[in-house]
C-alpha positions in Angstrom: 95.8 -207.3 -22.2 94.8 -210.7 -23.6 95.2 -212.7 -19.9 94.8 -216.0 -21.9 97.8 -215.3 -24.2 99.9 -213.8 -21.4 98.9 -215.3 -18.3 102.1 -214.5 -16.5 102.1 -210.9 -17.5 98.5 -210.0 -17.2 98.8 -210.6 -13.5 101.6 -210.0 -11.0 102.0 -212.8 -8.9 101.1 -213.1 -5.3 104.7 -213.2 -4.1 105.0 -213.6 -0.1 105.4 -210.3 1.8 109.4 -211.4 3.0 110.5 -212.1 -0.8 108.7 -208.9 -2.1 110.5 -207.0 0.9 114.1 -208.5 0.1 113.7 -207.8 -3.7 112.6 -204.2 -2.8 115.7 -203.8 -0.6 118.1 -205.4 -3.1 116.8 -203.9 -6.1 116.3 -200.5 -4.9 120.0 -200.5 -3.7 121.4 -201.7 -6.7 119.3 -199.3 -8.9 120.6 -196.6 -6.6 124.2 -197.4 -6.5 124.1 -197.9 -10.4 122.3 -194.5 -10.3 119.6 -196.1 -12.8 116.7 -194.5 -10.8 118.8 -191.2 -10.0 117.4 -187.9 -11.3 119.9 -186.0 -13.0 122.3 -188.7 -13.1 124.6 -188.8 -16.7 123.6 -192.5 -17.3 120.5 -193.9 -18.7 117.4 -194.0 -16.2 114.9 -196.8 -15.3 111.5 -195.2 -14.7 109.0 -197.1 -12.1 105.4 -196.9 -13.3 104.0 -199.6 -10.5 106.8 -200.1 -8.1 105.0 -202.7 -5.9 104.0 -205.0 -9.1 108.0 -204.6 -10.1 109.1 -205.9 -6.9 106.5 -208.6 -6.5 107.5 -209.8 -9.7 111.1 -209.9 -9.0 110.7 -211.3 -5.5 108.5 -214.5 -7.0 110.5 -214.8 -10.1 113.5 -213.0 -10.4 115.1 -211.8 -14.2 111.7 -213.4 -15.2 109.9 -211.2 -13.4 112.0 -208.2 -14.3 111.4 -209.0 -18.0 107.4 -209.5 -17.3 107.1 -206.3 -15.5 108.6 -204.6 -18.6 106.2 -206.6 -20.7 103.4 -205.4 -18.4 104.3 -201.7 -18.8 105.3 -201.6 -15.1 108.7 -199.6 -15.9 110.0 -197.9 -19.0 113.2 -196.2 -19.9 114.0 -194.0 -22.8 117.1 -195.8 -23.3 116.2 -199.5 -22.8 119.2 -201.0 -24.5 121.7 -198.4 -22.0 119.8 -199.6 -18.8 120.4 -203.1 -19.4 124.0 -202.6 -20.5 124.4 -201.0 -17.2 123.0 -203.9 -15.4 124.8 -206.6 -17.7 127.9 -205.3 -16.5 127.0 -205.4 -13.1 125.4 -208.7 -12.8 127.6 -210.5 -10.5 127.3 -207.4 -8.0 123.4 -207.2 -8.1 123.0 -209.8 -5.5 125.2 -210.1 -2.4 127.8 -213.1 -2.5 125.9 -215.0 0.4 122.4 -215.0 -1.4 124.0 -215.9 -4.5 125.4 -219.3 -3.2 121.4 -219.8 -2.7 120.1 -219.2 -6.2 119.3 -222.8 -6.7 116.3 -222.1 -3.8 114.7 -219.2 -5.6 115.7 -219.8 -9.5 113.2 -222.3 -11.5 114.7 -225.2 -13.4 114.3 -225.4 -17.2 110.9 -227.3 -18.2 111.2 -230.8 -19.1 109.0 -230.2 -22.2 111.5 -227.9 -23.8 114.0 -230.5 -24.2 115.4 -230.8 -27.9 114.2 -234.3 -28.7 113.4 -234.5 -32.4 109.7 -233.7 -31.8 110.8 -231.1 -28.8 113.2 -229.4 -31.3 110.2 -229.2 -34.1 108.3 -227.4 -32.0 110.8 -225.4 -30.1 111.8 -223.9 -33.5 108.3 -223.2 -34.7 107.6 -221.1 -31.4 110.2 -218.7 -32.9 110.9 -218.8 -36.5 107.5 -219.8 -37.5 105.7 -216.8 -35.9 105.4 -214.8 -39.4 107.9 -214.4 -42.2 106.3 -210.9 -42.5 107.0 -210.1 -38.8 110.8 -210.8 -39.5 110.9 -209.1 -42.7 109.5 -206.0 -40.7 113.1 -205.4 -39.3 115.5 -207.3 -40.7 117.2 -205.8 -43.9 116.5 -207.3 -47.5 118.8 -210.3 -47.0 116.7 -211.6 -44.1 119.9 -212.7 -42.6 119.1 -213.3 -38.6 122.5 -213.4 -37.3 125.4 -210.9 -36.7 126.8 -209.0 -39.3 130.2 -207.6 -40.2 130.7 -204.0 -40.4 133.6 -201.7 -41.8 133.0 -199.0 -39.2 130.8 -197.8 -36.4 128.4 -196.4 -36.2 126.8 -198.9 -38.3 123.9 -197.5 -40.6 120.8 -199.4 -41.5 121.7 -198.9 -44.8 124.9 -200.7 -44.3 123.2 -204.3 -43.1 123.0 -205.8 -46.7 126.4 -205.3 -47.7 127.5 -206.1 -43.9 125.4 -209.4 -44.0 127.0 -210.5 -47.0 130.6 -209.6 -45.7 129.5 -211.9 -42.7 128.4 -214.8 -45.3 131.4 -214.3 -47.6 133.9 -214.7 -44.7 132.1 -218.1 -43.7 132.2 -219.4 -47.0 135.8 -218.5 -47.5 136.9 -220.3 -44.3 135.1 -223.5 -45.4 136.6 -222.9 -48.7 133.5 -222.9 -50.7 133.7 -222.3 -54.5 132.8 -223.8 -58.1 131.5 -227.6 -57.4 131.7 -227.7 -53.7 129.2 -229.9 -52.2 128.0 -227.9 -49.0 125.7 -228.8 -46.1 124.1 -226.1 -44.4 122.4 -226.7 -41.2 120.2 -224.2 -40.1 118.7 -222.5 -43.3 117.3 -219.3 -42.3 115.5 -217.7 -45.2 118.2 -219.1 -47.7 120.5 -216.0 -47.9 123.8 -218.3 -47.3 122.5 -221.2 -49.7 122.0 -218.3 -52.4 125.6 -216.8 -52.1 127.1 -220.4 -52.0 125.1 -221.5 -54.9 126.1 -218.3 -56.9 129.7 -219.4 -56.3 129.0 -222.5 -58.0 128.4 -224.4 -54.9 125.8 -227.6 -55.0 123.8 -226.8 -51.4 121.9 -229.1 -49.4 120.5 -227.0 -46.6 118.6 -228.1 -43.5 115.6 -226.5 -41.3 112.8 -227.3 -39.0 110.8 -224.0 -39.8 108.2 -224.6 -42.4 107.8 -221.0 -42.9 111.7 -220.4 -43.6 111.7 -223.3 -45.7 108.7 -222.0 -48.1 110.1 -218.5 -48.3 113.7 -219.9 -49.1 112.8 -221.8 -51.8 110.6 -219.0 -53.1 114.0 -216.8 -53.3 116.2 -219.6 -54.5 113.7 -220.2 -57.4 113.6 -216.5 -58.1 117.1 -216.1 -58.6 117.3 -218.9 -60.9 119.4 -221.2 -58.4 116.6 -224.3 -57.6 118.6 -226.9 -59.5 121.9 -225.9 -57.1 119.7 -225.6 -53.7 118.1 -228.6 -52.1 115.9 -227.2 -49.2 115.0 -230.1 -46.8 112.8 -230.0 -43.6 114.9 -232.2 -41.9 116.4 -232.5 -38.3 120.3 -232.0 -38.4 120.6 -235.6 -36.7 119.0 -237.3 -39.6 121.2 -235.5 -42.4 122.5 -237.9 -45.1 125.6 -237.9 -47.4 129.2 -236.5 -47.2 130.3 -233.1 -48.2 133.2 -231.2 -48.8 132.2 -228.2 -46.5 129.4 -227.8 -43.6 128.4 -224.5 -42.5 126.0 -223.5 -39.6 125.3 -219.9 -38.5 124.2 -219.5 -35.0 122.1 -223.0 -35.0 124.1 -224.3 -31.9 122.3 -222.2 -29.4 119.1 -223.7 -30.3 120.4 -227.2 -29.8 120.5 -227.3 -26.1 123.5 -228.6 -23.9 121.8 -232.1 -23.6 122.2 -232.3 -27.4 125.7 -230.7 -28.2 127.5 -234.0 -28.5 124.6 -235.1 -31.1 125.4 -232.0 -33.0 128.9 -232.2 -33.5 128.7 -235.7 -34.2 126.6 -234.7 -37.1 128.6 -232.4 -38.5 131.5 -234.8 -38.3 129.4 -237.8 -39.8 128.6 -235.2 -42.8 132.1 -234.3 -43.4 134.2 -235.9 -46.4 137.8 -236.6 -45.8 139.6 -233.2 -46.3 136.5 -231.1 -45.6 136.2 -227.9 -43.4 133.2 -226.7 -41.2 132.5 -223.0 -40.6 130.6 -222.3 -37.6 129.5 -219.1 -36.4 128.2 -219.0 -32.6 127.5 -216.7 -29.9 129.4 -217.5 -26.7 129.3 -216.9 -23.0 132.1 -217.3 -20.4 132.0 -221.1 -19.0 130.7 -220.3 -15.4 127.9 -218.5 -16.8 126.9 -220.8 -19.4 126.4 -223.3 -16.4 124.3 -221.1 -14.1 122.2 -220.5 -17.3 122.0 -224.1 -18.0 120.5 -224.9 -14.8 118.1 -222.0 -14.8 114.6 -221.2 -16.6 115.3 -217.6 -18.0 113.1 -215.1 -19.2 114.6 -215.8 -23.0 114.3 -219.3 -22.6 110.5 -218.7 -21.4 109.5 -216.2 -24.1 112.0 -216.2 -27.0 113.8 -219.5 -27.3 112.6 -222.2 -25.5 115.1 -224.8 -25.3 118.3 -223.1 -26.1 121.3 -222.4 -24.6 124.3 -220.4 -25.5 127.7 -222.6 -25.0 130.8 -221.3 -24.1 134.1 -221.5 -25.9 135.3 -224.2 -23.7 131.8 -226.3 -24.4 132.4 -225.9 -28.3 135.9 -227.1 -28.0 135.4 -230.1 -25.6 132.3 -231.3 -27.5 133.7 -230.8 -30.8 137.2 -232.8 -29.9 134.9 -235.5 -28.5 133.2 -235.9 -32.3 136.8 -236.1 -33.7 137.0 -232.2 -34.6 139.7 -229.8 -34.0 139.0 -225.7 -33.7 141.7 -224.8 -36.1 140.7 -220.7 -36.2 138.6 -218.7 -33.8 137.6 -215.2 -34.3 135.5 -213.2 -32.3 133.8 -209.8 -33.1 130.7 -209.4 -30.6 131.0 -205.4 -31.0 129.3 -206.0 -34.3 126.6 -208.1 -33.2 125.7 -205.2 -30.7 125.5 -203.0 -34.0 123.6 -205.3 -35.6 120.9 -205.7 -32.9 120.8 -202.0 -32.4 120.0 -201.7 -35.9 117.2 -204.4 -35.7 115.8 -202.7 -32.8 115.3 -199.2 -34.4 113.8 -200.6 -37.4 111.6 -203.0 -35.3 110.4 -199.7 -33.4 109.9 -197.8 -36.5 107.8 -201.0 -38.0 105.5 -201.0 -35.1 102.3 -199.8 -37.2 103.3 -203.0 -39.6 103.5 -205.2 -36.9 100.3 -204.0 -35.4 98.4 -204.8 -38.6 100.3 -208.2 -38.5 98.0 -209.1 -35.4 101.1 -208.9 -32.9 99.7 -206.7 -29.5 101.3 -204.4 -27.5 102.6 -207.0 -25.1 104.7 -208.9 -27.9 106.0 -205.9 -29.0 107.1 -204.7 -25.9 108.5 -208.3 -25.2 110.5 -208.1 -28.8 111.9 -204.6 -27.9 113.1 -206.0 -24.6 114.5 -209.3 -26.4 116.4 -207.1 -29.0 117.6 -204.5 -26.1 118.3 -207.5 -23.6 120.4 -208.9 -26.7 122.3 -205.9 -27.2 123.4 -205.1 -23.7 125.0 -208.8 -23.6 127.3 -207.9 -26.3 127.8 -204.2 -25.1 128.7 -205.3 -21.9 131.1 -208.0 -23.1 128.9 -210.8 -21.4 128.1 -212.4 -24.6 130.3 -212.5 -27.9 130.3 -214.1 -31.4 132.7 -215.9 -33.0 133.4 -217.5 -36.4 135.2 -221.0 -36.0 136.9 -223.4 -38.3 136.7 -227.0 -37.4 138.6 -229.9 -39.1 139.2 -233.6 -38.6 141.6 -234.6 -36.1 144.5 -232.2 -36.2 145.2 -228.7 -37.4 145.3 -228.3 -41.4 
């Protein structure tokens, strides 16, 4: 293991004996109660390879330590998403209520360096989306869509992904009434599939991203489709968007904005909207209290996967959009579709491990990515997370 690349994974922390003992007792009781370590249990099993390191990490760093322990290979499961789903369903029961009230004494605050200022947002986006276009190509489908698909039935198959991603995109474009001649602003380009699909309808698209890698590949894909005259890909912060548009679409972008800047985000959406225009927003959501707790906590996801990000609640979206002069005119959730999307991505990632290794991503990274995908899938399967498509309009419902 590269200790310089993975300093907190390479060496288990020197947690105090008391904290380790408390972690051993609490975690052991929780795993036993949920039958996650019970031989012969009907549900998924968690196998501990190094119990001492496992409990030391949790005693020192809580859920961050739990994820780092997996990255270090100190525990495993033949059904990782299943184990994490059971834990997510019982997350509020894992720690006794008196100790939950003291969570501020043992959780870490989010690093100030992760704030999504203009400079910080560029760095945070680059840390995830500029890892490698080839890495994302290894597990995404040919549309390179990195957000929830919409399927026609379950269980979904890998071959269903391209059509299911187009179904998701088409629903958003329909929600925003994008058609021939529509002036469309997209905030968060991805690798260009929504811009391609909108341009094919006859729209004129301006799409913004902070990822140089995504911008380069999106431009190449748009040129290959012969649509460069209809799509302008800009390396630009959403706060610096220029012009007025008939429609604005933003897919799973708000999660990367950070709570501190949600008002700036909705203000930018409202400022870009021409009179009578429509905004189609796709967002992952969580419960409001869970969001407030997460906002105050440095999590495994914020440390290793999405620095500076925070999943909003529906209440937060409603309140911040209203403060910008916008109304939620439609709101549809489909979290079970995201669970299936993530399962398929995880299976494709596992199958592509030789390719991922050849790209230079080591075993720790691969275990991190597998944990991230399974962790996210568990959030949706347990109902802890949801994904929603929303229509925002000016002032009152239209």
